Each structure stands twice: as C-alpha cells, then as structure tokens.
C-alpha positions as CSV (number, residue, x, y, z in Angstrom):
1,M,0.0,0.0,0.0
2,K,1.5,3.3,-1.1
3,L,1.0,6.4,1.1
4,Y,0.7,9.9,-0.2
5,E,3.5,12.3,0.4
6,Y,1.6,14.2,3.1
7,Q,0.8,11.0,5.0
8,A,4.4,9.9,4.9
9,K,5.6,13.3,6.0
10,E,3.3,13.3,9.0
11,I,4.8,10.0,10.1
12,F,8.3,11.4,9.5
13,R,7.4,14.6,11.5
14,K,6.1,12.6,14.5
15,A,9.3,10.5,14.5
16,G,11.5,13.6,14.5
17,I,12.6,13.7,10.9
18,P,12.6,17.4,9.8
19,V,9.9,18.2,7.2
20,P,8.8,21.5,5.8
21,E,5.7,23.2,7.3
22,G,2.7,22.5,5.1
23,Q,-1.0,22.4,4.7
24,V,-3.2,20.0,2.7
25,V,-6.1,20.9,0.6
26,N,-8.3,17.8,0.2
27,D,-10.2,19.1,-2.8
28,V,-8.6,20.9,-5.7
29,R,-11.8,22.9,-6.1
30,E,-11.2,24.6,-2.7
31,I,-7.8,26.0,-3.7
32,G,-9.2,29.3,-4.6
33,T,-10.5,29.9,-1.0
34,F,-7.2,28.8,0.6
35,G,-5.1,31.8,-0.3
36,G,-5.6,33.7,3.0
37,R,-4.1,30.8,4.9
38,L,-0.8,30.8,3.1
39,S,2.3,32.9,3.3
40,F,3.8,33.2,-0.2
41,P,5.9,32.0,-1.8
42,V,4.9,28.3,-1.4
43,M,5.4,25.1,-3.2
44,A,2.3,23.4,-4.6
45,K,2.6,19.6,-4.8
46,A,-0.1,17.5,-6.4
47,Q,-0.7,14.4,-4.2
48,V,-0.4,11.4,-6.5
49,L,1.1,8.0,-6.0
50,A,3.2,7.8,-9.2
51,G,6.7,9.2,-9.4
52,K,8.2,11.9,-11.7
53,R,5.3,14.3,-11.1
54,G,7.9,17.1,-10.9
55,K,9.0,16.6,-14.5
56,A,5.3,16.5,-15.5
57,G,4.7,20.0,-14.0
58,F,2.7,18.9,-10.9
59,I,5.1,20.5,-8.5
60,R,5.2,24.3,-8.8
61,R,6.4,27.4,-6.9
62,I,3.5,29.7,-6.2
63,E,4.4,33.4,-5.8
64,D,1.0,35.0,-5.2
65,E,-2.8,34.4,-5.0
66,A,-3.2,34.8,-8.8
67,S,-0.8,31.9,-9.4
68,L,-2.7,29.9,-6.7
69,L,-5.9,30.4,-8.6
70,Q,-4.2,29.3,-11.8
71,I,-3.1,26.1,-10.1
72,G,-6.7,25.4,-9.1
73,N,-7.8,25.8,-12.7
74,D,-5.0,23.8,-14.2
75,W,-5.2,20.8,-11.9
76,H,-9.0,20.6,-11.7
77,E,-10.1,17.2,-13.1
78,K,-6.5,16.5,-14.3
79,R,-5.0,13.0,-14.1
80,F,-1.4,11.9,-13.8
81,N,-0.5,8.4,-14.7
82,G,-4.2,7.5,-14.7
83,E,-4.8,8.9,-11.2
84,R,-7.0,12.0,-10.7
85,I,-5.5,14.8,-8.6
86,E,-7.8,15.2,-5.6
87,S,-5.6,16.9,-3.0
88,V,-2.6,19.3,-3.0
89,L,0.1,19.8,-0.4
90,F,1.3,23.4,0.1
91,E,4.7,23.8,1.7
92,E,7.1,26.5,2.7
93,V,9.9,27.1,0.2
94,L,13.2,25.6,1.5
95,D,16.6,27.2,1.2
96,I,18.2,24.5,-1.0
97,H,21.9,24.4,-0.8
98,K,22.4,20.8,-1.8
99,E,20.1,17.8,-2.7
100,L,20.9,14.3,-1.4
101,Y,19.1,10.9,-1.7
102,L,18.2,8.3,0.9
103,S,16.1,5.2,0.8
104,I,15.4,1.9,2.4
105,S,13.7,-0.9,0.5
106,V,13.6,-4.7,0.4
107,D,16.0,-6.6,-1.8
108,A,14.1,-9.8,-2.4
109,A,17.0,-11.6,-4.0
110,A,19.2,-11.0,-1.0
111,G,16.4,-11.5,1.5
112,A,17.4,-8.3,3.3
113,P,16.6,-4.6,3.6
114,V,18.9,-2.5,1.5
115,I,19.9,1.2,2.1
116,I,20.6,3.2,-1.0
117,A,22.1,6.7,-0.5
118,S,23.8,9.4,-2.5
119,G,25.4,12.8,-2.1
120,V,23.4,13.8,-5.2
121,G,19.6,13.6,-5.3
122,G,16.7,15.1,-7.2
123,I,14.6,14.2,-10.2
124,D,17.4,12.6,-12.1
125,I,18.6,10.1,-9.5
126,E,17.8,7.1,-11.8
127,E,20.1,8.6,-14.5
128,L,22.8,9.2,-11.9
129,A,22.7,5.6,-10.7
130,A,23.1,4.4,-14.3
131,S,25.8,6.8,-15.4
132,K,27.8,7.3,-12.2
133,P,27.3,4.2,-10.0
134,H,30.3,5.2,-7.8
135,A,28.2,8.1,-6.6
136,V,25.6,5.8,-5.0
137,V,26.2,3.9,-1.7
138,K,24.4,0.6,-1.3
139,K,24.4,-1.4,2.0
140,H,22.4,-4.5,2.9
141,I,21.2,-4.8,6.5
142,N,21.1,-8.1,8.5
143,I,17.5,-8.2,9.5
144,F,18.3,-9.9,12.8
145,R,21.2,-7.6,13.8
146,G,19.6,-4.4,12.6
147,L,21.3,-1.2,11.4
148,Q,24.7,-0.9,13.1
149,S,26.4,2.3,14.0
150,F,29.4,1.6,11.8
151,Q,27.1,1.0,8.8
152,I,25.5,4.4,9.5
153,R,28.9,6.1,9.6
154,N,30.0,4.4,6.4
155,I,26.9,5.4,4.6
156,V,27.0,9.0,5.7
157,T,30.7,9.3,4.8
158,G,29.9,7.8,1.4
159,M,27.4,10.6,0.9
160,G,30.3,13.1,1.3
161,L,28.9,14.6,4.5
162,S,30.8,15.9,7.6
163,G,30.3,17.9,10.7
164,A,26.8,18.9,11.8
165,S,25.3,17.6,8.5
166,S,26.9,14.2,9.0
167,K,25.4,14.0,12.5
168,A,21.9,15.1,11.3
169,C,22.0,12.6,8.4
170,A,23.0,9.8,10.8
171,E,20.0,10.6,13.1
172,I,17.6,10.6,10.1
173,L,18.9,7.3,8.8
174,S,18.6,5.6,12.2
175,T,15.0,6.9,12.5
176,L,14.2,5.9,9.0
177,Y,15.3,2.4,9.6
178,S,13.2,2.2,12.8
179,L,10.2,3.4,10.8
180,F,10.9,0.9,8.1
181,R,10.7,-2.0,10.6
182,S,7.9,-0.7,12.8
183,Y,5.6,0.0,9.8
184,D,6.3,-3.2,7.9
185,A,7.5,-1.0,5.0
186,E,8.5,-2.1,1.6
187,L,10.0,1.3,0.7
188,L,10.9,4.5,2.5
189,E,12.5,7.2,0.3
190,I,13.5,10.8,0.8
191,N,14.3,12.4,-2.6
192,P,15.5,15.0,-2.3
193,L,16.9,15.1,1.2
194,V,17.7,18.9,1.2
195,M,20.6,20.6,2.9
196,D,19.9,24.2,3.7
197,G,22.5,27.0,3.9
198,G,23.1,26.3,7.5
199,G,23.8,22.6,7.0
200,G,20.4,21.5,8.3
201,L,18.7,18.5,6.5
202,W,15.0,18.4,5.5
203,A,12.9,15.7,3.9
204,A,11.6,17.8,0.9
205,D,9.8,14.8,-0.4
206,A,8.7,11.4,1.1
207,K,7.6,8.1,-0.3
208,M,6.4,5.3,1.8
209,S,4.9,1.9,0.9
210,I,3.6,-0.7,3.4
211,D,3.5,-4.4,2.8
212,D,-0.1,-5.4,2.0
213,A,0.4,-8.7,3.8
214,A,1.1,-6.7,7.0
215,L,-1.9,-4.3,6.9
216,Y,-3.7,-6.4,9.5
217,R,-1.0,-5.1,11.9
218,Q,-1.0,-1.5,10.6
219,K,-4.6,-0.9,11.5
220,E,-4.3,2.9,11.2
221,F,-4.2,2.6,7.4
222,T,-7.2,2.0,5.1
223,R,-6.7,1.7,1.4
224,R,-8.8,4.1,-0.7
225,P,-9.8,3.3,-4.2
226,N,-7.2,5.6,-5.7
227,Q,-4.4,3.9,-3.7
228,F,-4.7,0.8,-5.9
229,G,-2.8,0.6,-9.2
230,D,-6.0,-0.2,-11.2
231,E,-9.8,0.0,-10.8
232,L,-10.0,-3.8,-11.3
233,E,-7.4,-4.3,-8.6
234,Y,-9.6,-2.4,-6.2
235,E,-12.7,-4.3,-7.3
236,A,-10.9,-7.6,-6.7
237,H,-9.8,-6.4,-3.3
238,Q,-13.4,-5.7,-2.4
239,K,-14.2,-9.3,-3.4
240,G,-11.3,-10.8,-1.3
241,L,-9.2,-11.5,-4.4
242,T,-5.7,-10.5,-5.3
243,Y,-5.5,-9.0,-8.9
244,V,-2.6,-7.3,-10.6
245,K,-3.0,-6.0,-14.1
246,M,-0.3,-6.8,-16.7
247,D,0.2,-5.8,-20.3
248,G,-0.7,-9.0,-22.1
249,D,-3.8,-10.6,-23.7
250,I,-4.1,-13.9,-21.8
251,G,-6.3,-13.7,-18.7
252,V,-5.0,-15.9,-15.9
253,I,-7.0,-17.4,-13.0
254,C,-5.4,-20.0,-10.7
255,T,-6.1,-21.6,-7.3
256,G,-3.2,-20.3,-5.3
257,A,-0.5,-17.6,-5.6
258,G,2.4,-20.0,-6.1
259,L,0.6,-21.8,-8.9
260,T,-0.3,-18.4,-10.5
261,M,3.4,-17.3,-10.5
262,T,4.4,-20.6,-12.1
263,T,1.7,-20.3,-14.7
264,L,2.8,-16.7,-15.5
265,D,6.3,-17.9,-16.0
266,L,5.2,-20.8,-18.3
267,I,3.2,-18.4,-20.4
268,K,6.2,-16.1,-20.8
269,L,8.5,-19.0,-21.4
270,N,6.3,-20.2,-24.3
271,G,6.1,-16.8,-25.9
272,G,2.7,-15.7,-24.5
273,R,1.8,-12.5,-22.7
274,P,-0.2,-12.8,-19.5
275,A,-2.8,-10.0,-18.9
276,N,-3.0,-10.3,-15.1
277,F,-2.2,-12.1,-11.9
278,L,-5.2,-13.4,-10.1
279,D,-5.5,-16.3,-7.6
280,F,-8.5,-17.9,-5.9
281,G,-8.8,-21.2,-4.1
282,G,-9.2,-22.9,-0.8
283,D,-12.1,-21.3,1.0
284,N,-12.4,-18.8,-1.9
285,Y,-13.3,-21.3,-4.5
286,K,-16.8,-19.8,-4.6
287,N,-15.2,-16.6,-5.8
288,A,-14.8,-18.2,-9.3
289,A,-17.6,-16.0,-10.6
290,N,-16.0,-12.8,-9.2
291,A,-12.6,-13.9,-10.5
292,L,-13.8,-14.6,-14.0
293,H,-15.9,-11.4,-14.1
294,I,-12.9,-9.3,-13.2
295,V,-10.6,-10.9,-15.8
296,L,-13.3,-10.5,-18.5
297,K,-13.5,-6.8,-17.8
298,N,-10.1,-6.2,-19.2
299,P,-10.7,-5.3,-22.9
300,D,-7.2,-6.6,-23.9
301,V,-8.0,-10.2,-22.9
302,K,-8.4,-12.5,-25.9
303,A,-8.4,-15.9,-24.1
304,V,-8.6,-17.1,-20.5
305,L,-6.5,-19.7,-18.8
306,L,-7.9,-21.2,-15.6
307,V,-5.6,-23.6,-13.7
308,M,-6.8,-25.5,-10.7
309,F,-5.0,-27.8,-8.3
310,G,-7.5,-29.2,-5.8
311,L,-5.9,-30.1,-2.5
312,F,-7.4,-28.4,0.5
313,A,-10.5,-27.8,-1.6
314,R,-11.2,-30.7,-3.9
315,A,-11.0,-30.2,-7.7
316,D,-14.6,-31.2,-8.1
317,T,-15.7,-28.7,-5.4
318,I,-13.8,-25.9,-7.2
319,A,-15.2,-27.0,-10.5
320,E,-18.7,-26.4,-9.1
321,G,-17.9,-22.7,-8.6
322,V,-16.3,-22.5,-12.1
323,V,-19.3,-24.1,-13.8
324,Q,-21.7,-21.8,-12.0
325,A,-19.6,-18.8,-13.0
326,V,-19.5,-19.7,-16.7
327,K,-23.3,-20.3,-16.7
328,E,-23.9,-17.0,-15.1
329,L,-21.5,-14.9,-17.1
330,K,-21.7,-16.7,-20.5
331,P,-18.2,-15.5,-21.6
332,K,-17.8,-15.2,-25.4
333,M,-14.0,-15.6,-25.4
334,P,-12.3,-19.0,-25.3
335,I,-11.5,-20.6,-21.9
336,I,-8.8,-23.3,-21.5
337,M,-8.5,-25.2,-18.2
338,A,-5.9,-27.4,-16.5
339,V,-7.5,-29.6,-13.9
340,R,-5.7,-31.6,-11.3
341,G,-6.1,-32.8,-7.7
342,T,-8.6,-34.7,-5.6
343,G,-11.8,-35.5,-7.6
344,E,-10.2,-34.4,-10.9
345,D,-12.1,-37.0,-13.0
346,L,-15.5,-35.7,-11.7
347,A,-14.3,-32.1,-12.2
348,R,-13.4,-32.7,-15.8
349,E,-16.8,-34.3,-16.5
350,M,-18.5,-31.3,-15.0
351,I,-16.5,-28.8,-17.0
352,K,-16.8,-30.8,-20.2
353,E,-20.6,-30.4,-20.0
354,I,-20.3,-26.6,-20.4
355,G,-18.0,-27.0,-23.4
356,I,-14.6,-26.0,-22.0
357,E,-11.5,-27.9,-23.1
358,T,-9.5,-29.3,-20.2
359,Y,-5.9,-30.5,-19.8
360,N,-4.3,-32.6,-17.1
361,D,-1.1,-30.6,-17.2
362,T,-0.5,-26.9,-17.0
363,E,2.1,-26.9,-19.8
364,G,-0.4,-28.3,-22.3
365,A,-3.0,-25.8,-21.3
366,V,-0.5,-22.9,-21.6
367,K,0.5,-23.9,-25.1
368,K,-3.2,-24.2,-26.2
369,V,-4.3,-20.8,-24.7
370,I,-1.3,-19.1,-26.4
371,Q,-2.4,-20.6,-29.7
372,V,-6.0,-19.6,-29.2
373,A,-5.0,-16.0,-28.2
374,E,-2.8,-15.6,-31.3
375,A,-5.5,-16.9,-33.7
C-alpha cells in the first residue's frame, strides 16, 4: 500500500525527521479559497502515488494568489498516470543548498533490507545511478542484527557529509530504519533530502509503501480506491481476491499464488503474454464468478487460462464454482483449463458439460491458450 506524500511526512514529523511546514487541501476545487491561509511563496505539490510528477509539472512554486488560482484551474479534473488529482500539499519554500538521496527498500533476491544513499539527489537520481554508480552507496542490513552504528557512519561518509550535516543525516537514517521496521514498510524514500544554507537537513519529499500482507498489523491505514494501481485491482480487493493487471492478452486465474506465479512464468517462457495475476482457491473457491468477471472486464484479454490444483479444496468442489460462474457470465471468449487434484475426474466431467476444453497438465493448457489467443 502506497502512502501519499503528506501521509508519509506526517509519520516522519512525529518520528523527529525534519519536514517543511505544510497544509493539505483535500479538494482541488477549494484551492481558490485557501489563499488567505498561506504565506507566499509556497510550493504546490499534487498528491499522486506515481513518481516523476515534478517533470510533468505537478510541483510548482507559487508566488501569489493569482498563481494559486491558476493552479486550481490547471489541476482541476486533471489526471497523472491515470490517477485523478484530488488533493494538493502546500509547503514552505526551502533554502536549497544541496540535494541528497536516501532510501530503504527490500532486496528480495538478498532477502534483506537495503539502504541506498547518494550525495546527489533530485529528479534525475535514476540517470545518476546508471551513469555514475560510484556516486551511489548501497548497503544490505542483516534483519536480525539491525542497522549498526558503523554502517551508518560508512553510509554518511559515502554521501560526502561531515560535521553537523553528518550527525543530522545519521540521526535521520537511524530513525528511517526504525520506521521501516515498525511500519512493515517495503519502501521508505527521501528524494531529495535537502541541505539548507546552515547545513540542516530536510525531507523535501517522502515516499512510503507498506507491505499489503502486514496491513492487519497496521490498522491505522485503510486503502482508498485511488491507492490501488488499477480499478480492477480495487474491485478484486473488495471481493477478497488479489489481482494485478499486466500488459498481455491472456487472462489468468489460478487456485493459489504460487501456482499463479508458475503459470505466468510458463506463459512467458512459451512466448505468450499474461494479462494479469489473479488467484483464488481454498475457502475462496466460490469466488470463481467474481474472479472470472474481473478478468473478463479487461478489454485486452483474448483468451482465459484457468488452472486448478485441488488439494485443501477438492478439484470437483472448485469445479462447481467454475461451472456456476460460466453459466452466469456466459463468456464469449475461449477458456482453457488445466484440472488436477482430488476429484479431478469428476471435475473434468462437470467442466466438459459446459463446453470447456481441459488438460491434465499446466504446460499443455498454456500452449493451447497461447495458440488460441494468437488466432
């Protein structure tokens, strides 16, 4: 779950990380009545979840009330990366002497948190990492030992800091790691981390993403519809399903996350293009109608692959839900199924009666659905 900048900054502020003074307007239409509460100049920052909004013109310096009204007109009903701009953060203008970069994320391959830092930050940090990798410090953290003092010193030194700025950055980094652990975060990023003329450091921007699987522990957060990557993803969440839209044309529905990932790999390996990740199964087998309905809503889908492996829930029990879903939705596009597990013979008989071709191996079903989608 991604948080908006103003949400992340409020967490930073409470933890003691310096952030600029700011106010949030929760409705772009109210900007015109907000001028009396601001001391110009201010920075106007559209609150969206996608990155690179600065390059797109959604971070602006506002000098007076006339410019403020112009922002309200320009951003009303505007979308960035598919997300409508609903709220705007107004902040004091910082005295920017230098921009730095600091982040903590999860390195899945290493199975550890990784801190990435640089003495150069800003909107071109990705280009810097590619062209001047020596300017970027990267340190993995042992999850059991935590962030050690010597690691903090090495990172801060690698950023080229000294004196009071070095001490301030060390405190921010230590606090950031504590937040990373306590909030079950997948990402915490400050870009830029601004140094002012007196050597003080400020989180001029803030990105924070919390692991969805840990939201039951982070009860203060509730995902709003626009905090999902796609409208179908939100609809699936409402139905108790996990859906992630991809850029292919083969709709994928599987009974289990691991089986889904394997199926996606097989589709790619055989030259196909999956349109989504979606798993249902176990106690969710009755969600077949919802799962199929969501996949069919994607206009790019040309064929659907449904892979079931009945273990905790029998294959024939899952098939009941699938048969009911097909009868209700009457999909016009081809559906291919792989059926295995307890009660698989009965399951195939049930599915055969509604005219769907079944396979007893996932590989065979994958090759067939690719052929059908390309036809």
